[in-house]
N, C-alpha and C positions, 0 to 999 in steps of 0.2 A: 627603129633599130636597123642598122645595115646588116647585110648578110655576112660581111667580114667580122663585125663585132660579135655576132651570134656564134660564128665559127670559133673565134678566139676564146669566148667565154666557155664554150663546150670543151675546147681543147684544154684550157686551164683547169676545168673541173675534173678532168680525167687524168691529170698528171699524177705520177707517183710522188709520194712524200717520204722522206726518211725521218725515222724517230730513233732515239736511243732506247735501250731496253728499259731504262727507268721511265722514260716518257710513255712507252707502250704500256707498262704496268699501271701507270697513272690513268691512262685512257681506259684500261680494263676495269678499274675501280668505278669509273663514272658510267661506262657504257657496256652492258653485257653483250651487245652485238659485236664488240671488238674481238671476242674470243669464241664467237658462234661457229658451229659446224656448218658445212655447206648446206645441209638440209634446213638448219635453223635460219640461215641467211635467205634461203629460197622462200621459206614461210614468211619472213619479214617482208620480202619483196612482193609476195602475192597479196598479203594483207588479209583483213577480216572479211568474211562474207556478209552479204545482206540476205536476210531470210525473206522468201517470197511465199506467201500463202496462196497456192494455186486454186483453192476452192473459191476464191473471190472473183476469179476471171474465168468465164465459161470456156474460152479457147484453151487456156493453160490447164484447166481442170480435166479436159479430155486427154491432153497429152501426158500429164503427170499424175493422173488419178487422184486429184485433190490432196496431194502431199505438200508438205512445206519443204521447199527446195532451197539450197544455198547457191547464191550467185556471187561470183567473185568479180568485182569491178575491173580487175586487170585482164580478165578473160571475156569482157563484154562483147567483143567482136565474134566470138564463137557461139553462134546461135544453135540451140538444141543440143549442145554438148555438155550440159550441166553435170550429167552423171559421170562422163569421162573426166571432166575437170575435177570433180569431187574425188574420183579414184586417184588421180595424180596427187592432189593435195593430201589425201589420206596417206599415200605412200610417203610423202615428205614428212608428214606429222609423225608417223610411226618411226621413221628413220631418225628424226630429231629426238625422239624419246629413247633411242638406243635399242630399239627392238630389232627383230630379224631383218627388216628392210634396210637397216644400216649397212649390212654386208652385201646387199643386192644391187643390181643395176636396173634402172628404170628402162623398160623395153616397151615401146609403143607398137602394138599389133592391131591390125585391122585391114579392111579391104581398101583397094585402090580408091583414092579420092575421099577418104574419110577424115582428112585433116591432120594426119600424123606429123607431117613435115611442118605444117603451120604451128601446131602445138609445140614441137621441138624448137622452132625459131623463137616462139614467145618465151619458152622456158629459158633459152639462152639469153634473150634480152633481159629477162627478169634477174638472172644470175649476175649479169654485168651491172645491175643497178645498185647492188649493195656492196660496198668495198670490203676487202679482206686484207689482213696484215700478214706479211710473209718475211722471212729472213732474206735480206739482200744477197743475191748470188746463189741461193738455194735452187738446185735443179728441179726440186719437187714442190717449190713454194711452201716450205715447211713453216708452220706457225712458230712465232717466237717462244711460245709456251713449251715447245718441244725441247728447248734448251734445259729445262728443269727436269729433275728425276721425280716422278710422282711419289715414289716410296719415301724419299727423303724430304722433299720440298712441299708436299701437299698441305701440310698444316700452316706453312707460311703464306702460301698463295691464297 
Protein backbone atom coordinates (compact mmCIF):
# COMPACT_ATOMS: atom_id res chain seq x y z
CA UNK A 1 0.00 0.00 0.00
CA UNK A 2 1.46 3.34 -1.00
CA UNK A 3 1.63 6.31 1.32
CA UNK A 4 -0.67 8.30 -0.98
CA UNK A 5 -3.34 5.59 -0.96
CA UNK A 6 -3.14 5.39 2.82
CA UNK A 7 -3.50 9.18 3.07
CA UNK A 8 -6.45 9.13 0.64
CA UNK A 9 -8.22 6.38 2.61
CA UNK A 10 -7.71 8.22 5.90
CA UNK A 11 -8.95 11.48 4.35
CA UNK A 12 -12.08 9.84 2.93
CA UNK A 13 -12.83 8.16 6.26
CA UNK A 14 -12.88 11.52 8.06
CA UNK A 15 -15.04 13.40 5.55
CA UNK A 16 -18.34 14.84 6.71
CA UNK A 17 -21.49 13.29 5.34
CA UNK A 18 -24.88 14.95 5.03
CA UNK A 19 -28.09 13.19 6.04
CA UNK A 20 -31.69 14.29 6.00
CA UNK A 21 -33.53 14.39 9.31
CA UNK A 22 -35.41 11.26 8.29
CA UNK A 23 -32.17 9.41 7.54
CA UNK A 24 -30.71 10.54 10.87
CA UNK A 25 -33.73 9.23 12.79
CA UNK A 26 -33.39 5.90 10.95
CA UNK A 27 -29.72 5.75 11.99
CA UNK A 28 -30.75 6.48 15.60
CA UNK A 29 -33.13 3.50 15.56
CA UNK A 30 -30.30 1.17 14.58
CA UNK A 31 -27.35 2.69 16.45
CA UNK A 32 -27.65 4.19 19.96
CA UNK A 33 -24.20 5.76 19.52
CA UNK A 34 -25.76 8.15 16.97
CA UNK A 35 -27.42 10.14 19.75
CA UNK A 36 -24.85 9.50 22.49
CA UNK A 37 -23.59 12.34 24.66
CA UNK A 38 -19.94 13.34 24.62
CA UNK A 39 -19.29 11.29 27.76
CA UNK A 40 -20.98 8.23 26.26
CA UNK A 41 -18.94 8.61 23.05
CA UNK A 42 -15.76 8.85 25.12
CA UNK A 43 -16.64 5.63 26.96
CA UNK A 44 -17.29 3.92 23.61
CA UNK A 45 -13.86 5.03 22.39
CA UNK A 46 -12.10 3.93 25.59
CA UNK A 47 -13.67 0.48 25.49
CA UNK A 48 -13.93 -2.20 28.12
CA UNK A 49 -11.15 -2.86 30.63
CA UNK A 50 -9.26 -6.06 31.10
CA UNK A 51 -9.11 -7.19 34.73
CA UNK A 52 -5.65 -8.02 36.06
CA UNK A 53 -5.26 -10.00 39.29
CA UNK A 54 -2.05 -8.57 40.73
CA UNK A 55 -1.77 -11.30 43.37
CA UNK A 56 -0.56 -13.67 40.63
CA UNK A 57 2.48 -11.53 39.75
CA UNK A 58 5.02 -10.85 42.56
CA UNK A 59 6.12 -7.53 41.04
CA UNK A 60 2.58 -6.23 40.52
CA UNK A 61 1.45 -7.52 43.91
CA UNK A 62 3.95 -5.22 45.62
CA UNK A 63 2.85 -2.22 43.59
CA UNK A 64 -0.92 -2.75 43.77
CA UNK A 65 -1.23 -4.63 47.10
CA UNK A 66 -2.75 -7.79 45.56
CA UNK A 67 -5.78 -5.90 44.21
CA UNK A 68 -7.60 -6.68 40.99
CA UNK A 69 -6.99 -3.67 38.75
CA UNK A 70 -8.60 -2.53 35.51
CA UNK A 71 -6.35 -1.94 32.52
CA UNK A 72 -7.74 -0.20 29.48
CA UNK A 73 -6.07 -1.27 26.21
CA UNK A 74 -6.43 2.27 24.82
CA UNK A 75 -4.18 3.52 27.63
CA UNK A 76 -1.61 0.71 27.42
CA UNK A 77 1.27 3.15 26.85
CA UNK A 78 0.65 4.82 30.24
CA UNK A 79 2.61 2.58 32.61
CA UNK A 80 1.77 2.81 36.29
CA UNK A 81 -1.13 5.21 35.73
CA UNK A 82 -3.91 2.67 36.14
CA UNK A 83 -5.44 4.54 39.10
CA UNK A 84 -5.39 7.89 37.29
CA UNK A 85 -6.90 6.35 34.15
CA UNK A 86 -9.58 4.64 36.25
CA UNK A 87 -10.42 8.01 37.85
CA UNK A 88 -10.81 9.57 34.40
CA UNK A 89 -12.98 6.69 33.16
CA UNK A 90 -15.04 6.94 36.34
CA UNK A 91 -15.58 10.65 35.65
CA UNK A 92 -16.90 9.89 32.16
CA UNK A 93 -18.99 6.97 33.42
CA UNK A 94 -20.71 9.19 35.99
CA UNK A 95 -21.19 11.98 33.43
CA UNK A 96 -22.77 9.49 31.02
CA UNK A 97 -25.20 8.45 33.76
CA UNK A 98 -26.28 12.09 34.12
CA UNK A 99 -24.80 12.56 37.59
CA UNK A 100 -23.10 15.69 38.92
CA UNK A 101 -20.01 15.16 36.73
CA UNK A 102 -22.20 15.93 33.70
CA UNK A 103 -22.06 19.60 34.68
CA UNK A 104 -18.37 19.61 35.55
CA UNK A 105 -15.17 20.03 33.57
CA UNK A 106 -12.44 17.40 33.73
CA UNK A 107 -9.37 19.09 35.20
CA UNK A 108 -6.06 17.24 35.23
CA UNK A 109 -3.99 18.24 38.24
CA UNK A 110 -0.58 16.94 39.23
CA UNK A 111 3.12 17.67 39.45
CA UNK A 112 5.30 18.58 36.51
CA UNK A 113 6.09 15.56 34.34
CA UNK A 114 3.24 13.42 35.63
CA UNK A 115 1.69 12.84 32.19
CA UNK A 116 -1.20 15.31 32.25
CA UNK A 117 -0.56 16.59 28.72
CA UNK A 118 -0.07 13.07 27.38
CA UNK A 119 -3.36 11.97 28.93
CA UNK A 120 -5.11 15.05 27.50
CA UNK A 121 -3.73 14.30 24.02
CA UNK A 122 -4.89 10.69 24.30
CA UNK A 123 -8.38 11.81 25.39
CA UNK A 124 -8.50 14.21 22.43
CA UNK A 125 -7.47 11.41 20.06
CA UNK A 126 -10.14 9.11 21.52
CA UNK A 127 -12.83 11.79 21.21
CA UNK A 128 -12.03 12.16 17.52
CA UNK A 129 -12.38 8.41 17.03
CA UNK A 130 -16.16 8.24 17.49
CA UNK A 131 -18.23 10.31 15.03
CA UNK A 132 -21.02 12.63 16.09
CA UNK A 133 -23.98 14.09 14.26
CA UNK A 134 -24.62 17.84 14.18
CA UNK A 135 -26.87 20.26 12.34
CA UNK A 136 -25.07 21.71 9.34
CA UNK A 137 -24.21 25.35 9.92
CA UNK A 138 -24.85 25.22 13.66
CA UNK A 139 -22.25 27.33 15.46
CA UNK A 140 -22.38 25.03 18.51
CA UNK A 141 -22.62 21.70 16.63
CA UNK A 142 -26.12 21.10 17.98
CA UNK A 143 -27.55 17.61 17.78
CA UNK A 144 -30.41 17.13 15.29
CA UNK A 145 -32.50 15.89 18.22
CA UNK A 146 -32.39 19.49 19.51
CA UNK A 147 -34.94 20.33 16.82
CA UNK A 148 -37.61 18.43 18.74
CA UNK A 149 -39.41 19.68 21.84
CA UNK A 150 -38.95 17.06 24.60
CA UNK A 151 -42.29 17.93 26.20
CA UNK A 152 -44.27 17.42 22.99
CA UNK A 153 -42.23 14.94 20.97
CA UNK A 154 -40.71 12.59 23.58
CA UNK A 155 -43.41 9.93 23.17
CA UNK A 156 -42.86 9.84 19.39
CA UNK A 157 -39.09 9.62 19.55
